[in-house]
C-alpha positions in Angstrom: -38.6 -9.0 -49.0 -40.4 -8.4 -46.0 -43.8 -8.1 -48.0 -43.4 -11.2 -49.6 -42.0 -13.2 -46.4 -45.6 -11.6 -44.5 -47.8 -12.8 -47.4 -45.5 -16.6 -47.6 -47.7 -19.3 -46.3 -46.1 -22.1 -44.4 -47.8 -25.7 -44.3 -46.7 -28.9 -42.1 -46.9 -32.2 -43.9 -46.5 -36.0 -41.7 -46.2 -38.6 -43.0 -45.4 -41.3 -40.5 -42.3 -41.1 -38.7 -42.0 -38.0 -41.0 -42.7 -34.3 -40.1 -42.2 -31.2 -42.6 -43.1 -27.9 -43.0 -42.7 -26.4 -46.3 -43.7 -22.8 -48.2 -46.1 -23.2 -49.9 -46.1 -20.0 -51.5 -43.5 -21.2 -53.6 -44.2 -25.2 -54.0 -47.2 -26.4 -55.4 -46.5 -29.9 -55.7 -44.4 -31.1 -52.3 -43.5 -34.0 -51.5 -40.9 -35.1 -48.3 -38.8 -36.5 -51.0 -37.9 -33.1 -52.1 -36.0 -33.3 -49.0 -33.6 -36.0 -50.3 -30.5 -35.7 -52.6 -32.1 -39.1 -54.2 -35.0 -37.0 -55.3 -33.3 -34.7 -57.2 -31.3 -36.8 -58.8 -34.3 -38.9 -60.4 -35.1 -35.6 -61.4 -32.1 -34.5 -63.2 -32.0 -31.3 -61.2 -28.9 -31.6 -59.2 -26.8 -28.0 -60.4 -24.1 -28.6 -58.0 -22.3 -29.4 -55.3 -20.4 -28.4 -52.2 -18.0 -30.6 -49.7 -18.2 -29.4 -45.8 -19.1 -31.8 -42.9 -21.1 -34.1 -45.5 -22.0 -32.9 -48.9 -24.7 -30.1 -49.7 -26.1 -30.2 -53.1 -27.3 -26.9 -55.2 -30.7 -28.2 -57.2 -33.1 -26.5 -59.5 -36.9 -26.3 -59.2 -39.5 -25.7 -62.0 -42.4 -24.4 -60.6 -45.9 -24.3 -62.0 -45.4 -21.1 -64.0 -42.0 -22.4 -65.2 -39.9 -20.2 -63.3 -36.9 -21.9 -62.0 -35.8 -21.5 -58.7 -32.0 -22.3 -57.4 -31.9 -24.0 -54.1 -29.6 -25.3 -51.3 -30.4 -28.9 -49.8 -28.3 -29.9 -46.6 -28.4 -32.6 -44.6 -27.5 -32.4 -40.7 -24.3 -33.7 -39.5 -22.8 -33.8 -36.3 -19.4 -32.1 -36.1 -16.6 -32.0 -33.5 -15.3 -35.5 -31.9 -19.1 -36.5 -31.1 -19.7 -36.5 -34.9 -17.2 -39.1 -35.6 -18.8 -41.4 -33.5 -22.8 -40.6 -33.9 -22.9 -39.3 -37.6 -26.2 -37.4 -38.4 -28.6 -38.5 -35.5 -30.0 -36.2 -32.6 -31.6 -36.5 -29.2 -35.6 -35.9 -30.2 -37.0 -33.6 -28.1 -39.9 -32.2 -29.8 -40.1 -31.0 -33.6 -39.6 -27.4 -32.9 -36.5 -27.8 -31.1 -35.0 -30.0 -33.8 -32.5 -28.4 -35.5 -33.7 -28.1 -38.7 -37.0 -26.6 -37.0 -34.8 -24.4 -35.1 -32.4 -22.8 -38.6 -36.2 -22.4 -40.2 -37.8 -20.1 -37.8 -34.5 -18.1 -37.9 -34.2 -17.8 -41.8 -38.1 -16.8 -41.5 -37.6 -14.0 -38.7 -34.6 -12.6 -40.8 -36.8 -12.2 -43.8 -39.2 -10.2 -41.8 -36.4 -8.1 -41.3 -34.6 -8.2 -44.7 -31.5 -9.5 -44.0 -29.5 -10.6 -46.4 -29.5 -14.6 -45.5 -31.4 -17.5 -47.4 -35.0 -17.8 -47.4 -36.3 -20.8 -46.0 -38.2 -23.3 -48.4 -38.7 -26.5 -46.7 -37.4 -28.7 -43.5 -37.5 -32.4 -43.2 -37.3 -34.5 -39.2 -37.2 -38.3 -39.4 -38.1 -39.7 -36.1 -36.4 -42.8 -35.1 -37.5 -43.8 -31.9 -35.5 -41.7 -29.2 -33.5 -39.9 -32.2 -33.7 -38.1 -35.6 -32.1 -37.0 -38.7 -33.0 -34.1 -40.2 -32.6 -32.3 -43.9 -33.2 -28.6 -44.9 -34.3 -27.1 -47.7 -33.2 -23.0 -48.5 -32.5 -20.2 -51.2 -29.3 -20.1 -52.8 -27.2 -17.1 -53.5 -27.1 -16.8 -57.3 -23.9 -15.9 -59.0 -21.5 -15.5 -55.2 -19.0 -17.0 -53.5 -17.7 -17.6 -50.3 -14.8 -14.9 -48.9 -12.2 -17.9 -48.9 -12.7 -18.6 -52.6 -12.6 -14.9 -53.5 -9.7 -14.0 -51.6 -7.8 -16.6 -52.8 -8.0 -14.9 -56.0 -7.9 -11.1 -55.3 -8.2 -8.3 -53.2 -11.4 -6.4 -51.9 -11.4 -3.0 -51.8 -12.2 -0.8 -48.9 -15.5 -0.5 -49.6 -16.8 -4.2 -49.6 -14.8 -4.9 -46.2 -16.7 -1.7 -44.8 -20.2 -3.3 -46.2 -19.1 -6.5 -44.3 -18.5 -5.5 -41.1 -21.7 -3.4 -41.5 -23.5 -6.4 -42.6 -22.2 -8.3 -39.7 -23.6 -5.2 -37.4 -27.2 -5.3 -38.7 -27.5 -9.0 -37.9 -26.3 -8.3 -33.9 -28.2 -5.2 -33.9 -31.1 -7.5 -34.3 -30.1 -9.5 -32.1 -29.4 -12.5 -34.6 -26.5 -14.9 -33.3 -24.5 -17.0 -35.8 -22.8 -20.4 -33.9 -20.4 -20.5 -36.6 -19.3 -16.7 -38.0 -16.3 -17.3 -40.3 -15.2 -16.6 -43.7 -16.9 -19.6 -45.7 -19.8 -18.3 -44.5 -19.6 -14.9 -45.6 -21.0 -14.8 -49.2 -20.3 -11.9 -52.1 -22.5 -11.8 -55.0 -21.5 -10.7 -58.4 -22.4 -6.7 -57.3 -20.3 -7.5 -54.3 -23.8 -7.5 -52.0 -22.7 -9.2 -49.2 -25.0 -12.4 -47.3 -24.3 -14.7 -44.5 -25.4 -18.1 -44.6 -25.4 -21.3 -42.5 -27.4 -20.6 -39.3 -27.6 -23.9 -37.9 -27.3 -23.6 -34.3 -28.0 -20.1 -34.8 -30.1 -18.1 -32.2 -32.5 -14.7 -31.4 -30.9 -12.9 -28.6 -32.9 -10.0 -27.4 -31.0 -9.8 -24.0 -29.7 -5.7 -25.0 -27.7 -6.1 -21.7 -25.8 -9.3 -22.8 -23.7 -8.2 -25.9 -20.8 -10.5 -25.2 -21.7 -12.8 -28.0 -21.4 -9.8 -30.4 -17.5 -9.9 -29.7 -17.3 -13.9 -29.4 -18.6 -13.8 -33.1 -16.2 -11.2 -34.4 -13.3 -12.8 -32.5 -14.0 -16.2 -34.7 -14.5 -14.8 -37.6 -11.2 -13.0 -37.0 -9.5 -16.6 -36.1 -11.2 -17.5 -39.1 -9.4 -15.1 -41.5 -5.9 -15.8 -39.8 -6.1 -19.3 -40.1 -7.0 -19.2 -43.8 -3.9 -17.1 -43.8 -1.7 -19.2 -42.4 -3.0 -22.5 -44.4 -3.3 -21.0 -48.1 -0.1 -20.3 -50.3 -2.1 -16.9 -51.5 -4.6 -15.6 -49.0 -5.4 -11.6 -49.9 -6.3 -10.7 -46.4 -4.1 -7.9 -43.9 -4.9 -6.6 -40.9 -5.8 -3.5 -42.6 -8.4 -4.9 -44.2 -10.0 -6.5 -40.7 -9.3 -3.2 -39.0 -11.5 -1.6 -42.1 -14.2 -3.9 -41.4 -14.1 -3.6 -37.4 -14.3 -0.2 -37.7 -17.4 -0.5 -39.7 -18.6 -2.6 -37.4 -18.7 0.1 -34.8 -19.4 2.8 -36.0 -22.0 2.2 -38.5 -25.8 2.7 -37.6 -27.8 -0.2 -37.9 
C-alpha cells in the first residue's frame, strides 16, 4: 500500500468556482461531475447507498484496462443544531482548509503509513461567495460491514475484539485523531480484518506530550457501544468484550 501511495499522482482541476483534486493514477477520464450522484446515476454505475446525515453512494468505476473500482461518494453535511439551519454550507477560508481537502490529505497520509483506512480518490469544492460545498470520493472497503450491523447478528470472538483494540492503537500511535470514533465507523470484512472509516474533521496530532485525546477517543467509542446496546433489541456487546478491546489497546506494541 505504501509503495502505491508513493507512486500515486494527484492532479488539480479548476473550472470556474469549482476546484478538484483527483488520483490520476486511478482515473484517466476525470471530470468534476464524478463528484455528483447524478453522474453515476446517468452512467448506471450506482451499486448501493447508505443513510446517515445524508445519502452515501456506492459507485463502480471501470478504468481504461476494464478493471472495476468500488468507491464511496459522500457529500459534506453539517450535524448538530446548526445542521438543521445550515444544511451543507461552510465558511470558505481557502481550499486547503475545507473539510474535503483536509480529510483527503489525512487519507493520503494514512496510505503512506499502511493504515487500514479508505484510499482517497477525489474531492470537489464548489465556492459560492464566502461559503462552499464539498464532496469526497474514496475507496470502498469491499465485503465489509460496520460493527453495529455485525453485532446485531452475531457475537465476535476475543481474537477479533483484540484486533479492534490493536488497530485503534496503530492509528493513535501515528497521531491519527478520529473526530467521531464510534461503532459505525469500524468495519470488519469477510476475513475479519479491521478498518476504520469516515475521517471528516480528523487531524494529525504529533505532540508526544498531549495524549488526552487518546482517552477521549476511547471513551467516545465506549459510549457508542453502550448507546447501541441500550437502543437495540439485540446487540452482542458485553463488558468483557470492551475489556478485551481495551487490554489489547493498552498492551499491544504498534
